[in-house]
A tleap script that builds the chain and sets N, CA, C and O, in Angstrom:
source leaprc.protein.ff14SB
mol = sequence {
  NMET THR ILE GLU ARG ILE GLY ALA GLU ARG
  THR GLY ALA GLY GLY GLN ASN LEU PRO PHE
  SER PRO ALA THR ARG ALA GLY ASP PHE VAL
  PHE ILE SER GLY GLN VAL ALA MET ASN GLU
  ARG GLY GLU ILE GLU PRO GLY GLY ILE GLU
  ALA GLN THR LYS ARG THR MET GLU ASN VAL
  ILE ALA VAL LEU ALA LEU ALA GLY CYS THR
  LEU ASP ASP VAL ALA LYS VAL ASN VAL TRP
  LEU ASP ASP PRO ARG ASP PHE TRP THR PHE
  ASN ARG VAL TYR ALA SER TYR PHE PRO ASN
  GLY ALA PRO ALA ARG SER THR VAL LYS SER
  GLN LEU MET VAL ASP ALA LYS ILE GLU ILE
  ASP VAL THR ALA TYR LYS PRO LEU CGLY
}
set mol.1.N position { -31.078 -46.367 -24.543 }
set mol.1.CA position { -30.900 -44.969 -23.978 }
set mol.1.C position { -29.443 -44.624 -24.239 }
set mol.1.O position { -28.517 -45.407 -24.024 }
set mol.2.N position { -29.317 -43.444 -24.698 }
set mol.2.CA position { -27.940 -42.808 -24.852 }
set mol.2.C position { -27.535 -42.137 -23.576 }
set mol.2.O position { -28.344 -41.478 -22.924 }
set mol.3.N position { -26.236 -42.306 -23.202 }
set mol.3.CA position { -25.688 -41.655 -22.076 }
set mol.3.C position { -24.692 -40.664 -22.657 }
set mol.3.O position { -23.813 -40.978 -23.459 }
set mol.4.N position { -24.925 -39.318 -22.135 }
set mol.4.CA position { -24.058 -38.253 -22.640 }
set mol.4.C position { -23.316 -37.632 -21.487 }
set mol.4.O position { -23.891 -37.215 -20.481 }
set mol.5.N position { -22.043 -37.588 -21.671 }
set mol.5.CA position { -21.049 -37.053 -20.746 }
set mol.5.C position { -21.079 -35.460 -20.928 }
set mol.5.O position { -20.947 -34.976 -22.053 }
set mol.6.N position { -21.244 -34.709 -19.866 }
set mol.6.CA position { -21.398 -33.197 -19.957 }
set mol.6.C position { -20.293 -32.481 -19.237 }
set mol.6.O position { -19.983 -32.767 -18.080 }
set mol.7.N position { -19.718 -31.568 -19.925 }
set mol.7.CA position { -18.641 -30.853 -19.244 }
set mol.7.C position { -17.238 -31.420 -19.530 }
set mol.7.O position { -17.071 -32.622 -19.733 }
set mol.8.N position { -16.271 -30.557 -19.541 }
set mol.8.CA position { -14.853 -30.990 -19.784 }
set mol.8.C position { -14.349 -31.476 -18.552 }
set mol.8.O position { -14.801 -31.059 -17.485 }
set mol.9.N position { -13.404 -32.366 -18.616 }
set mol.9.CA position { -12.606 -32.923 -17.553 }
set mol.9.C position { -11.867 -31.732 -16.883 }
set mol.9.O position { -11.295 -30.883 -17.566 }
set mol.10.N position { -11.894 -31.694 -15.562 }
set mol.10.CA position { -11.315 -30.650 -14.906 }
set mol.10.C position { -10.070 -30.996 -14.106 }
set mol.10.O position { -9.774 -32.183 -13.964 }
set mol.11.N position { -9.341 -30.060 -13.588 }
set mol.11.CA position { -8.152 -30.247 -12.724 }
set mol.11.C position { -8.436 -29.787 -11.356 }
set mol.11.O position { -9.224 -28.873 -11.113 }
set mol.12.N position { -7.746 -30.472 -10.426 }
set mol.12.CA position { -7.847 -30.054 -9.035 }
set mol.12.C position { -6.563 -29.274 -8.658 }
set mol.12.O position { -5.882 -28.760 -9.545 }
set mol.13.N position { -6.219 -29.179 -7.321 }
set mol.13.CA position { -5.114 -28.569 -6.839 }
set mol.13.C position { -3.855 -29.262 -7.432 }
set mol.13.O position { -3.778 -30.488 -7.518 }
set mol.14.N position { -2.841 -28.385 -7.850 }
set mol.14.CA position { -1.603 -28.798 -8.400 }
set mol.14.C position { -1.786 -29.285 -9.852 }
set mol.14.O position { -0.876 -29.910 -10.397 }
set mol.15.N position { -2.857 -29.033 -10.444 }
set mol.15.CA position { -3.167 -29.370 -11.894 }
set mol.15.C position { -3.477 -30.852 -12.069 }
set mol.15.O position { -3.460 -31.316 -13.209 }
set mol.16.N position { -3.764 -31.648 -10.999 }
set mol.16.CA position { -4.087 -33.060 -11.216 }
set mol.16.C position { -5.420 -33.238 -11.931 }
set mol.16.O position { -6.405 -32.672 -11.458 }
set mol.17.N position { -5.535 -33.991 -13.053 }
set mol.17.CA position { -6.763 -34.372 -13.647 }
set mol.17.C position { -7.636 -34.994 -12.684 }
set mol.17.O position { -7.214 -35.768 -11.825 }
set mol.18.N position { -8.948 -34.643 -12.826 }
set mol.18.CA position { -9.977 -35.209 -12.040 }
set mol.18.C position { -10.793 -36.069 -12.938 }
set mol.18.O position { -11.617 -35.538 -13.684 }
set mol.19.N position { -10.615 -37.445 -12.921 }
set mol.19.CA position { -11.134 -38.418 -13.978 }
set mol.19.C position { -12.636 -38.725 -13.889 }
set mol.19.O position { -13.032 -39.874 -13.694 }
set mol.20.N position { -13.403 -37.757 -14.025 }
set mol.20.CA position { -14.993 -37.927 -14.017 }
set mol.20.C position { -15.610 -36.722 -14.767 }
set mol.20.O position { -15.050 -35.632 -14.882 }
set mol.21.N position { -16.716 -37.014 -15.218 }
set mol.21.CA position { -17.493 -35.986 -15.796 }
set mol.21.C position { -18.204 -35.155 -14.899 }
set mol.21.O position { -18.839 -35.711 -14.003 }
set mol.22.N position { -18.210 -33.839 -14.987 }
set mol.22.CA position { -18.955 -33.033 -14.050 }
set mol.22.C position { -20.554 -33.407 -13.938 }
set mol.22.O position { -21.216 -33.243 -12.913 }
set mol.23.N position { -21.060 -33.946 -15.193 }
set mol.23.CA position { -22.457 -34.336 -15.212 }
set mol.23.C position { -22.673 -35.419 -16.250 }
set mol.23.O position { -21.932 -35.488 -17.231 }
set mol.24.N position { -23.576 -36.184 -16.073 }
set mol.24.CA position { -24.053 -37.304 -17.156 }
set mol.24.C position { -25.552 -37.165 -17.317 }
set mol.24.O position { -26.276 -37.056 -16.327 }
set mol.25.N position { -26.031 -37.168 -18.557 }
set mol.25.CA position { -27.396 -37.335 -18.797 }
set mol.25.C position { -27.658 -38.689 -19.315 }
set mol.25.O position { -26.963 -39.194 -20.196 }
set mol.26.N position { -28.725 -39.309 -18.732 }
set mol.26.CA position { -29.274 -40.553 -19.141 }
set mol.26.C position { -30.722 -40.453 -19.279 }
set mol.26.O position { -31.459 -40.490 -18.294 }
set mol.27.N position { -31.164 -40.324 -20.514 }
set mol.27.CA position { -32.541 -40.086 -20.767 }
set mol.27.C position { -32.959 -38.709 -20.130 }
set mol.27.O position { -32.305 -37.697 -20.383 }
set mol.28.N position { -33.968 -38.682 -19.367 }
set mol.28.CA position { -34.462 -37.446 -18.841 }
set mol.28.C position { -33.781 -37.108 -17.475 }
set mol.28.O position { -34.104 -36.086 -16.868 }
set mol.29.N position { -32.908 -37.907 -17.029 }
set mol.29.CA position { -32.232 -37.728 -15.803 }
set mol.29.C position { -30.787 -37.120 -16.023 }
set mol.29.O position { -30.051 -37.506 -16.932 }
set mol.30.N position { -30.449 -36.146 -15.124 }
set mol.30.CA position { -29.091 -35.514 -15.216 }
set mol.30.C position { -28.511 -35.863 -13.807 }
set mol.30.O position { -29.159 -35.659 -12.781 }
set mol.31.N position { -27.298 -36.380 -13.813 }
set mol.31.CA position { -26.649 -36.675 -12.658 }
set mol.31.C position { -25.379 -35.877 -12.490 }
set mol.31.O position { -24.467 -36.005 -13.307 }
set mol.32.N position { -25.282 -35.013 -11.403 }
set mol.32.CA position { -24.159 -34.151 -11.192 }
set mol.32.C position { -23.211 -34.711 -10.227 }
set mol.32.O position { -23.561 -35.064 -9.101 }
set mol.33.N position { -21.972 -34.798 -10.680 }
set mol.33.CA position { -20.880 -35.374 -9.824 }
set mol.33.C position { -20.950 -34.624 -8.577 }
set mol.33.O position { -21.578 -33.569 -8.493 }
set mol.34.N position { -20.262 -35.197 -7.524 }
set mol.34.CA position { -20.062 -34.605 -6.185 }
set mol.34.C position { -19.294 -33.286 -6.405 }
set mol.34.O position { -18.276 -33.258 -7.096 }
set mol.35.N position { -19.783 -32.239 -5.829 }
set mol.35.CA position { -19.123 -30.903 -5.851 }
set mol.35.C position { -18.672 -30.546 -4.510 }
set mol.35.O position { -19.374 -30.775 -3.526 }
set mol.36.N position { -17.491 -29.975 -4.434 }
set mol.36.CA position { -16.938 -29.412 -3.230 }
set mol.36.C position { -16.779 -27.908 -3.442 }
set mol.36.O position { -17.169 -27.336 -4.460 }
set mol.37.N position { -16.170 -27.298 -2.395 }
set mol.37.CA position { -15.973 -25.888 -2.425 }
set mol.37.C position { -14.692 -25.419 -3.099 }
set mol.37.O position { -13.933 -24.565 -2.640 }
set mol.38.N position { -14.533 -26.133 -4.332 }
set mol.38.CA position { -13.411 -25.820 -5.093 }
set mol.38.C position { -13.481 -24.476 -5.860 }
set mol.38.O position { -14.450 -24.320 -6.603 }
set mol.39.N position { -12.572 -23.502 -5.763 }
set mol.39.CA position { -12.690 -22.309 -6.370 }
set mol.39.C position { -11.968 -22.403 -7.715 }
set mol.39.O position { -11.371 -23.415 -8.082 }
set mol.40.N position { -12.071 -21.224 -8.452 }
set mol.40.CA position { -11.467 -21.230 -9.878 }
set mol.40.C position { -9.991 -21.606 -9.917 }
set mol.40.O position { -9.536 -22.058 -10.969 }
set mol.41.N position { -9.290 -21.470 -8.960 }
set mol.41.CA position { -7.879 -21.869 -8.809 }
set mol.41.C position { -7.669 -23.376 -8.532 }
set mol.41.O position { -6.545 -23.877 -8.514 }
set mol.42.N position { -8.763 -24.046 -8.326 }
set mol.42.CA position { -8.576 -25.535 -8.072 }
set mol.42.C position { -8.280 -25.739 -6.619 }
set mol.42.O position { -7.866 -26.830 -6.224 }
set mol.43.N position { -8.475 -24.733 -5.812 }
set mol.43.CA position { -8.262 -24.832 -4.337 }
set mol.43.C position { -9.564 -24.809 -3.526 }
set mol.43.O position { -10.535 -24.201 -3.977 }
set mol.44.N position { -9.624 -25.439 -2.359 }
set mol.44.CA position { -10.788 -25.390 -1.515 }
set mol.44.C position { -10.973 -24.006 -0.935 }
set mol.44.O position { -10.063 -23.415 -0.354 }
set mol.45.N position { -12.197 -23.507 -1.117 }
set mol.45.CA position { -12.529 -22.123 -0.522 }
set mol.45.C position { -12.214 -22.047 0.931 }
set mol.45.O position { -12.664 -22.865 1.734 }
set mol.46.N position { -11.393 -21.002 1.278 }
set mol.46.CA position { -11.115 -20.829 2.675 }
set mol.46.C position { -12.419 -20.418 3.490 }
set mol.46.O position { -13.403 -19.957 2.913 }
set mol.47.N position { -12.374 -20.588 4.703 }
set mol.47.CA position { -13.459 -20.253 5.524 }
set mol.47.C position { -14.144 -21.505 6.132 }
set mol.47.O position { -13.623 -22.609 5.968 }
set mol.48.N position { -15.308 -21.361 6.835 }
set mol.48.CA position { -15.923 -22.365 7.508 }
set mol.48.C position { -16.975 -22.896 6.619 }
set mol.48.O position { -16.949 -22.742 5.398 }
set mol.49.N position { -17.946 -23.557 7.293 }
set mol.49.CA position { -19.031 -24.289 6.589 }
set mol.49.C position { -19.869 -23.344 5.744 }
set mol.49.O position { -20.293 -23.700 4.645 }
set mol.50.N position { -20.108 -22.144 6.250 }
set mol.50.CA position { -21.003 -21.140 5.470 }
set mol.50.C position { -20.417 -20.818 4.119 }
set mol.50.O position { -21.097 -20.912 3.098 }
set mol.51.N position { -19.092 -20.418 4.111 }
set mol.51.CA position { -18.500 -20.076 2.850 }
set mol.51.C position { -18.484 -21.301 2.039 }
set mol.51.O position { -18.854 -21.217 0.868 }
set mol.52.N position { -18.093 -22.447 2.526 }
set mol.52.CA position { -17.934 -23.744 1.682 }
set mol.52.C position { -19.233 -24.118 1.163 }
set mol.52.O position { -19.356 -24.482 -0.007 }
set mol.53.N position { -20.218 -24.048 1.972 }
set mol.53.CA position { -21.526 -24.421 1.468 }
set mol.53.C position { -22.087 -23.510 0.256 }
set mol.53.O position { -22.671 -24.025 -0.698 }
set mol.54.N position { -21.873 -22.145 0.360 }
set mol.54.CA position { -22.146 -21.293 -0.675 }
set mol.54.C position { -21.458 -21.526 -1.912 }
set mol.54.O position { -22.050 -21.424 -2.987 }
set mol.55.N position { -20.079 -21.875 -1.818 }
set mol.55.CA position { -19.222 -22.138 -3.010 }
set mol.55.C position { -19.659 -23.498 -3.541 }
set mol.55.O position { -19.696 -23.650 -4.762 }
set mol.56.N position { -19.958 -24.395 -2.814 }
set mol.56.CA position { -20.357 -25.759 -3.237 }
set mol.56.C position { -21.665 -25.549 -4.026 }
set mol.56.O position { -21.734 -25.985 -5.175 }
set mol.57.N position { -22.659 -24.931 -3.489 }
set mol.57.CA position { -23.903 -24.740 -4.098 }
set mol.57.C position { -23.737 -23.940 -5.424 }
set mol.57.O position { -24.450 -24.228 -6.385 }
set mol.58.N position { -22.942 -23.079 -5.488 }
set mol.58.CA position { -22.633 -22.258 -6.730 }
set mol.58.C position { -21.952 -23.147 -7.852 }
set mol.58.O position { -22.074 -22.922 -9.056 }
set mol.59.N position { -21.257 -24.133 -7.331 }
set mol.59.CA position { -20.594 -25.075 -8.170 }
set mol.59.C position { -21.594 -26.011 -8.789 }
set mol.59.O position { -21.524 -26.366 -9.966 }
set mol.60.N position { -22.602 -26.425 -7.880 }
set mol.60.CA position { -23.691 -27.344 -8.350 }
set mol.60.C position { -24.512 -26.606 -9.443 }
set mol.60.O position { -24.855 -27.140 -10.498 }
set mol.61.N position { -24.777 -25.398 -9.106 }
set mol.61.CA position { -25.576 -24.539 -10.090 }
set mol.61.C position { -24.740 -24.486 -11.471 }
set mol.61.O position { -25.300 -24.760 -12.532 }
set mol.62.N position { -23.647 -24.194 -11.427 }
set mol.62.CA position { -22.724 -24.021 -12.702 }
set mol.62.C position { -22.829 -25.438 -13.456 }
set mol.62.O position { -23.068 -25.483 -14.662 }
set mol.63.N position { -22.658 -26.472 -12.759 }
set mol.63.CA position { -22.737 -27.780 -13.494 }
set mol.63.C position { -24.107 -28.108 -14.015 }
set mol.63.O position { -24.244 -28.671 -15.101 }
set mol.64.N position { -25.114 -27.769 -13.265 }
set mol.64.CA position { -26.543 -27.958 -13.717 }
set mol.64.C position { -26.778 -27.189 -15.032 }
set mol.64.O position { -27.432 -27.652 -15.966 }
set mol.65.N position { -26.179 -25.951 -15.030 }
set mol.65.CA position { -26.370 -25.147 -16.202 }
set mol.65.C position { -25.681 -25.687 -17.473 }
set mol.65.O position { -26.151 -25.417 -18.578 }
set mol.66.N position { -24.595 -26.432 -17.337 }
set mol.66.CA position { -23.970 -27.073 -18.432 }
set mol.66.C position { -24.927 -28.075 -19.015 }
set mol.66.O position { -24.867 -28.312 -20.222 }
set mol.67.N position { -25.841 -28.706 -18.218 }
set mol.67.CA position { -26.838 -29.659 -18.730 }
set mol.67.C position { -28.274 -29.096 -19.058 }
set mol.67.O position { -29.250 -29.791 -19.342 }
set mol.68.N position { -28.241 -27.736 -18.974 }
set mol.68.CA position { -29.494 -27.057 -19.315 }
set mol.68.C position { -30.489 -27.103 -18.273 }
set mol.68.O position { -31.686 -27.006 -18.546 }
set mol.69.N position { -30.005 -27.267 -16.927 }
set mol.69.CA position { -30.902 -27.428 -15.760 }
set mol.69.C position { -30.670 -26.240 -14.789 }
set mol.69.O position { -29.740 -25.443 -14.913 }
set mol.70.N position { -31.585 -26.200 -13.831 }
set mol.70.CA position { -31.522 -25.348 -12.713 }
set mol.70.C position { -31.748 -26.067 -11.371 }
set mol.70.O position { -31.973 -27.275 -11.302 }
set mol.71.N position { -31.678 -25.282 -10.358 }
set mol.71.CA position { -31.990 -25.987 -9.139 }
set mol.71.C position { -33.465 -26.404 -8.993 }
set mol.71.O position { -33.816 -27.237 -8.157 }
set mol.72.N position { -34.394 -25.736 -9.918 }
set mol.72.CA position { -35.788 -26.167 -9.949 }
set mol.72.C position { -36.002 -27.544 -10.430 }
set mol.72.O position { -37.012 -28.185 -10.140 }
set mol.73.N position { -34.947 -28.041 -11.242 }
set mol.73.CA position { -35.007 -29.313 -11.744 }
set mol.73.C position { -34.506 -30.447 -10.930 }
set mol.73.O position { -34.587 -31.611 -11.322 }
set mol.74.N position { -33.970 -30.089 -9.757 }
set mol.74.CA position { -33.328 -31.114 -8.954 }
set mol.74.C position { -34.402 -31.908 -8.112 }
set mol.74.O position { -35.253 -31.382 -7.395 }
set mol.75.N position { -34.218 -33.296 -8.321 }
set mol.75.CA position { -35.310 -34.153 -7.611 }
set mol.75.C position { -34.645 -34.687 -6.284 }
set mol.75.O position { -35.349 -34.984 -5.319 }
set mol.76.N position { -33.203 -34.808 -6.259 }
set mol.76.CA position { -32.614 -35.508 -5.098 }
set mol.76.C position { -31.239 -34.915 -4.831 }
set mol.76.O position { -30.458 -34.658 -5.746 }
set mol.77.N position { -30.973 -34.708 -3.559 }
set mol.77.CA position { -29.609 -34.214 -3.200 }
set mol.77.C position { -28.955 -35.098 -2.230 }
set mol.77.O position { -29.608 -35.532 -1.281 }
set mol.78.N position { -27.788 -35.385 -2.381 }
set mol.78.CA position { -26.918 -36.147 -1.372 }
set mol.78.C position { -25.849 -35.158 -0.817 }
set mol.78.O position { -25.167 -34.473 -1.580 }
set mol.79.N position { -25.730 -35.108 0.522 }
set mol.79.CA position { -24.834 -34.189 1.286 }
set mol.79.C position { -23.969 -35.009 2.052 }
set mol.79.O position { -24.446 -35.946 2.693 }
set mol.80.N position { -22.635 -34.746 2.065 }
set mol.80.CA position { -21.734 -35.307 3.036 }
set mol.80.C position { -21.100 -34.175 3.848 }
set mol.80.O position { -20.609 -33.219 3.248 }
set mol.81.N position { -21.086 -34.233 5.142 }
set mol.81.CA position { -20.506 -33.271 5.942 }
set mol.81.C position { -19.408 -33.868 6.762 }
set mol.81.O position { -19.593 -34.958 7.303 }
set mol.82.N position { -18.301 -33.241 6.888 }
set mol.82.CA position { -17.179 -33.893 7.631 }
set mol.82.C position { -17.319 -33.703 9.173 }
set mol.82.O position { -16.711 -34.410 9.977 }
set mol.83.N position { -18.171 -32.688 9.528 }
set mol.83.CA position { -18.407 -32.417 11.050 }
set mol.83.C position { -19.841 -32.239 11.208 }
set mol.83.O position { -20.386 -31.317 10.600 }
set mol.84.N position { -20.544 -33.048 11.988 }
set mol.84.CA position { -21.956 -33.032 12.241 }
set mol.84.C position { -22.285 -31.657 12.970 }
set mol.84.O position { -23.420 -31.184 12.915 }
set mol.85.N position { -21.321 -31.079 13.608 }
set mol.85.CA position { -21.626 -29.785 14.343 }
set mol.85.C position { -21.961 -28.679 13.308 }
set mol.85.O position { -22.563 -27.659 13.643 }
set mol.86.N position { -21.562 -28.912 12.070 }
set mol.86.CA position { -21.859 -27.830 11.020 }
set mol.86.C position { -23.287 -28.032 10.396 }
set mol.86.O position { -23.641 -27.318 9.457 }
set mol.87.N position { -24.033 -28.916 10.866 }
set mol.87.CA position { -25.333 -29.293 10.315 }
set mol.87.C position { -26.235 -28.043 10.200 }
set mol.87.O position { -26.698 -27.690 9.116 }
set mol.88.N position { -26.456 -27.417 11.304 }
set mol.88.CA position { -27.366 -26.342 11.326 }
set mol.88.C position { -27.007 -25.116 10.547 }
set mol.88.O position { -27.863 -24.481 9.932 }
set mol.89.N position { -25.753 -24.786 10.572 }
set mol.89.CA position { -25.299 -23.715 9.655 }
set mol.89.C position { -25.523 -24.079 8.213 }
set mol.89.O position { -26.096 -23.324 7.427 }
set mol.90.N position { -25.035 -25.298 7.882 }
set mol.90.CA position { -25.209 -25.748 6.566 }
set mol.90.C position { -26.629 -25.673 6.188 }
set mol.90.O position { -26.920 -25.105 5.135 }
set mol.91.N position { -27.558 -26.193 6.944 }
set mol.91.CA position { -29.012 -26.234 6.686 }
set mol.91.C position { -29.535 -24.911 6.355 }
set mol.91.O position { -30.362 -24.799 5.450 }
set mol.92.N position { -29.089 -23.827 7.064 }
set mol.92.CA position { -29.609 -22.448 6.935 }
set mol.92.C position { -29.121 -21.894 5.550 }
set mol.92.O position { -29.857 -21.253 4.799 }
set mol.93.N position { -27.861 -22.189 5.292 }
set mol.93.CA position { -27.378 -21.686 3.868 }
set mol.93.C position { -28.127 -22.457 2.797 }
set mol.93.O position { -28.669 -21.880 1.855 }
set mol.94.N position { -28.145 -23.716 2.952 }
set mol.94.CA position { -28.705 -24.585 1.885 }
set mol.94.C position { -30.243 -24.166 1.642 }
set mol.94.O position { -30.684 -24.053 0.499 }
set mol.95.N position { -30.980 -23.958 2.711 }
set mol.95.CA position { -32.341 -23.552 2.519 }
set mol.95.C position { -32.523 -22.359 1.754 }
set mol.95.O position { -33.544 -22.225 1.080 }
set mol.96.N position { -31.610 -21.451 1.790 }
set mol.96.CA position { -31.739 -20.185 1.001 }
set mol.96.C position { -31.618 -20.480 -0.454 }
set mol.96.O position { -32.062 -19.623 -1.219 }
set mol.97.N position { -31.104 -21.525 -0.942 }
set mol.97.CA position { -31.052 -21.813 -2.349 }
set mol.97.C position { -32.526 -22.417 -2.964 }
set mol.97.O position { -32.829 -22.442 -4.157 }
set mol.98.N position { -33.278 -22.850 -1.933 }
set mol.98.CA position { -34.544 -23.476 -2.349 }
set mol.98.C position { -35.773 -22.744 -1.714 }
set mol.98.O position { -36.477 -23.332 -0.893 }
set mol.99.N position { -36.030 -21.425 -2.110 }
set mol.99.CA position { -37.042 -20.673 -1.493 }
set mol.99.C position { -38.412 -21.239 -1.689 }
set mol.99.O position { -39.273 -21.002 -0.841 }
set mol.100.N position { -38.692 -21.988 -2.765 }
set mol.100.CA position { -39.858 -22.526 -3.104 }
set mol.100.C position { -40.141 -23.955 -2.735 }
set mol.100.O position { -41.097 -24.560 -3.219 }
set mol.101.N position { -39.303 -24.494 -1.872 }
set mol.101.CA position { -39.323 -25.794 -1.422 }
set mol.101.C position { -38.124 -26.630 -1.876 }
set mol.101.O position { -37.736 -26.536 -3.041 }
set mol.102.N position { -37.547 -27.411 -1.038 }
set mol.102.CA position { -36.326 -28.085 -1.384 }
set mol.102.C position { -36.823 -29.515 -1.820 }
set mol.102.O position { -37.913 -29.979 -1.484 }
set mol.103.N position { -35.884 -30.165 -2.616 }
set mol.103.CA position { -36.018 -31.511 -3.141 }
set mol.103.C position { -35.716 -32.538 -1.982 }
set mol.103.O position { -35.287 -32.168 -0.889 }
set mol.104.N position { -35.941 -33.709 -2.265 }
set mol.104.CA position { -35.596 -34.878 -1.334 }
set mol.104.C position { -34.108 -34.736 -1.084 }
set mol.104.O position { -33.375 -34.310 -1.977 }
set mol.105.N position { -33.608 -35.110 0.205 }
set mol.105.CA position { -32.276 -34.998 0.553 }
set mol.105.C position { -31.816 -36.046 1.565 }
set mol.105.O position { -32.613 -36.461 2.407 }
set mol.106.N position { -30.589 -36.478 1.513 }
set mol.106.CA position { -29.919 -37.324 2.424 }
set mol.106.C position { -28.730 -36.518 2.872 }
set mol.106.O position { -28.057 -35.932 2.023 }
set mol.107.N position { -28.423 -36.449 4.165 }
set mol.107.CA position { -27.214 -35.791 4.685 }
set mol.107.C position { -26.581 -36.762 5.587 }
set mol.107.O position { -27.294 -37.312 6.427 }
set mol.108.N position { -25.240 -37.061 5.513 }
set mol.108.CA position { -24.557 -37.888 6.263 }
set mol.108.C position { -23.259 -37.295 6.734 }
set mol.108.O position { -22.742 -36.354 6.132 }
set mol.109.N position { -22.712 -37.854 7.842 }
set mol.109.CA position { -21.341 -37.463 8.206 }
set mol.109.C position { -20.384 -38.434 7.624 }
set mol.109.O position { -20.535 -39.651 7.732 }
set mol.110.N position { -19.330 -37.833 6.961 }
set mol.110.CA position { -18.311 -38.721 6.288 }
set mol.110.C position { -17.019 -37.962 6.190 }
set mol.110.O position { -17.009 -36.739 6.052 }
set mol.111.N position { -15.922 -38.693 6.262 }
set mol.111.CA position { -14.649 -38.134 6.012 }
set mol.111.C position { -14.571 -38.015 4.594 }
set mol.111.O position { -14.815 -39.001 3.899 }
set mol.112.N position { -14.218 -36.781 4.020 }
set mol.112.CA position { -14.080 -36.488 2.583 }
set mol.112.C position { -12.742 -36.827 2.055 }
set mol.112.O position { -11.771 -36.900 2.808 }
set mol.113.N position { -12.666 -37.029 0.832 }
set mol.113.CA position { -11.453 -37.445 0.078 }
set mol.113.C position { -10.500 -36.159 -0.064 }
set mol.113.O position { -9.298 -36.300 -0.292 }
set mol.114.N position { -11.079 -34.945 0.076 }
set mol.114.CA position { -10.197 -33.759 0.029 }
set mol.114.C position { -10.517 -33.022 1.328 }
set mol.114.O position { -11.411 -33.336 2.114 }
set mol.115.N position { -9.619 -31.943 1.453 }
set mol.115.CA position { -9.712 -31.253 2.676 }
set mol.115.C position { -10.823 -30.120 2.635 }
set mol.115.O position { -10.553 -28.921 2.701 }
set mol.116.N position { -12.058 -30.621 2.522 }
set mol.116.CA position { -13.261 -29.807 2.463 }
set mol.116.C position { -14.231 -30.197 3.577 }
set mol.116.O position { -14.204 -31.298 4.125 }
set mol.117.N position { -15.059 -29.257 3.862 }
set mol.117.CA position { -16.081 -29.561 4.950 }
set mol.117.C position { -17.444 -30.164 4.392 }
set mol.117.O position { -18.279 -30.670 5.142 }
set mol.118.N position { -17.590 -30.074 3.097 }
set mol.118.CA position { -18.908 -30.545 2.423 }
set mol.118.C position { -18.692 -30.963 1.110 }
set mol.118.O position { -17.823 -30.442 0.411 }
set mol.119.N position { -19.524 -31.999 0.664 }
set mol.119.CA position { -19.689 -32.389 -0.702 }
set mol.119.C position { -21.137 -32.652 -0.932 }
set mol.119.O position { -21.883 -33.190 -0.114 }
set mol.120.N position { -21.489 -32.201 -2.185 }
set mol.120.CA position { -22.832 -32.379 -2.568 }
set mol.120.C position { -23.031 -32.969 -3.966 }
set mol.120.O position { -22.337 -32.491 -4.863 }
set mol.121.N position { -23.829 -33.876 -4.242 }
set mol.121.CA position { -24.216 -34.391 -5.511 }
set mol.121.C position { -25.628 -34.229 -5.751 }
set mol.121.O position { -26.334 -34.126 -4.748 }
set mol.122.N position { -26.210 -34.183 -6.952 }
set mol.122.CA position { -27.553 -34.019 -7.208 }
set mol.122.C position { -28.109 -34.897 -8.328 }
set mol.122.O position { -27.321 -35.287 -9.189 }
set mol.123.N position { -29.282 -35.212 -8.385 }
set mol.123.CA position { -29.951 -35.833 -9.541 }
set mol.123.C position { -31.046 -34.895 -9.931 }
set mol.123.O position { -31.891 -34.579 -9.094 }
set mol.124.N position { -31.086 -34.416 -11.189 }
set mol.124.CA position { -32.061 -33.646 -11.754 }
set mol.124.C position { -33.019 -34.372 -12.775 }
set mol.124.O position { -32.604 -35.356 -13.388 }
set mol.125.N position { -34.155 -33.948 -12.940 }
set mol.125.CA position { -34.990 -34.495 -13.999 }
set mol.125.C position { -35.454 -33.346 -14.975 }
set mol.125.O position { -36.061 -32.341 -14.603 }
set mol.126.N position { -35.112 -33.610 -16.190 }
set mol.126.CA position { -35.452 -32.566 -17.195 }
set mol.126.C position { -35.631 -33.319 -18.566 }
set mol.126.O position { -34.706 -33.752 -19.253 }
set mol.127.N position { -36.966 -33.401 -18.849 }
set mol.127.CA position { -37.151 -34.216 -20.082 }
set mol.127.C position { -36.567 -33.558 -21.307 }
set mol.127.O position { -36.591 -32.340 -21.483 }
set mol.128.N position { -36.034 -34.443 -22.156 }
set mol.128.CA position { -35.583 -33.876 -23.414 }
set mol.128.C position { -36.696 -33.552 -24.390 }
set mol.128.O position { -37.734 -34.211 -24.450 }
set mol.129.N position { -36.414 -32.456 -25.182 }
set mol.129.CA position { -37.319 -32.037 -26.241 }
set mol.129.C position { -38.574 -31.507 -25.653 }
set mol.129.O position { -39.475 -31.098 -26.386 }
savepdb mol mol.pdb
quit
């Protein structure tokens, strides 16, 4: 099986290189690296969990598109929240992205590596050819 790295290496705040591929395809599976609420300037989106969940989901959608996928192709989602009190607001925003039923998901409380309130990674299934 061939592994394909998808997307250009990106930079974060201060222009620091982020040493990972936005996505990797392995056969019919596409793995999207953890996305946070990083805006086009490489900074974390200001605002609370609602604004950061929207930005994070839009970032997930953008990386899925690089691999020729959409949210409809997502089989599994992993979510890290830095504050469990944000769970219900996060859930409301998240649900709006999956009006036809959401994929399998795990959500845990975790301290994040950047000053963000949320991180999301996904696994999509999109057969080649």
